[in-house]
C-alpha positions, 0 to 999 in steps of 0.5 A: 499499500502506498499512501501520500498527502500533497494537501489536506482536503476534504477529498480522499482518493482510493485506488483499488488496483494500481497494478493495471496502470500507474496513476497520474498526478492530479492538479487539485488538493487531495489525499490519496491511498493506492493498493496494487490490488484489492480482493473483490470481497465486500469486507476488503472493499469496505476496509479499503474505501471507508474514508474515500470520497472518490474511488478509482477501479478497473475490474473490481466491482463496487456493490451496494453493500460496499456503498451502504458501509462507505457513505463518504463515497461520492464518485467512482472512476472506472479505468476501463470501457466495459462497465457491466456491473455499473449498469446492474447496480445503477439504481443504487449509485443513483439513489445514493448520489454517487457519480460513475465515470469510465474511460471509454475508447482507450484500448481500441487500437490495441484490442484490434491488434490483439484480435488479429494476433490471435487470428494468426496464432490460431490459423498458423497453430503457433502455440501448438507448434511451439509446444511440440518443438520445445516438449520435454527431451525424449518425449514423443512430441519433441522428437516428432519434428526430428523424425518427420523433418516436418509438422505439416501433418499437424494442420489436420484440415490441410494447408492454412488460408492466407489472409487473402483467402479469409472472409471475416465476420465482425460481430459488434461494430463499435469502435473496436469492430470498426478498427478490426475491419480496417486492419482485416481489409489492409491484410486483404481479408474480405469483411462482413459486418454482422447485423444484430442477431434475429434481424432479417430480410429488409430490416438488415441495414445497408452495409451489413449482412444478416447475423446467421448469413455472416456466421455461415459464410465466414472463415473467421468470426471476430467477436467484439460486442459489448456484454448485455442481456441480449448478447449473452450466449449469442454464440452457442451450439447452433451458431457453431454447428452452422459455421464452416469446418475451416472457420475460426472464432476469436473473442476479444469482447467479454466472457459468456457471449460465446458460450464456453461449453459449446465452444469446447464441444465444437472443437472437440467434435470438429465443427470448427477448425479453431478458436482463440479466446482472450476473455473468460466467463468468470475471470481469472479462470480457475482449473477445475472450473473453466471448461476452457482449461480442461485437458486436450481441448484441441486447437484453442489458444488462450490469452489472459484478458490482456488485449487491452494492454499497451503503451498507448492504452496506458497513456490514454487511460491516464489522460481519461482519468485525469480529464474525468476526475478533474472534470468531476471536481470542476463540475464539467462532467465527461464520460458519466455512466450513471 
């Protein structure tokens, strides 16, 4: 824990998760307490926030029980774009007069790049081949390359597509989806923008393709949609069975939008060629609880919800944090969620 007191004032700022992003200086007088990380439990949050008037968090939700025990809390700033838990508890924040601000768009370019990186890793089987080459000495897998002098047979479905052969369906056409589109087109991919699920015929907007058609035609499905009641379970057994056998699915959105048990089944049954996932339904995932961590799930590439992380994202988060907090102090509110 770090504590500083530049000027005594009525405002006391508490950051629950300095581990994600260094907190920049603020121009107004305040006291400050920062924790590298805080467990997402009610007692731990109450202990950390009992004197706070302003809270800074990233992924740890602040619930109504915590608000009740921390009556001095006036403002919460979320150093992230996605704030599902804020919407869930919006009535509690409003009834208590707590302003919640987020930091939208800080990671757009980075998440798009990570989506493309996951695509390449999955299509080219980068992780699988690395593990084969670097397996324990004397093991059958480590000797496979030496004996066969090639590993092309590990591409069970045949030679991989190049980018010029790919048809990419983008699900979720916000800022991240638009950036993914730009990068994909620059790589020579054909791009389909999926309409909302269930919208058909003349209701499909210009420039978009019916959701079901996009999923069926794509060789790569990239999920970049916001999580909501409408998008939970958006892709499940039916959608995965409808996809091409040579298709990949890449999820850089939120866990739960792609139904995880259905995804594992699709990979094991060979409904699709592979998947690459940066987000989990329950984070961090725990072995024995997350089906994505089960043994022998083929053609699955995982990263630990790190698509957001880059130098530019950190700089953007810091700028948005200062803008949001100092705007709150001055009465010029920006990026208010509720």
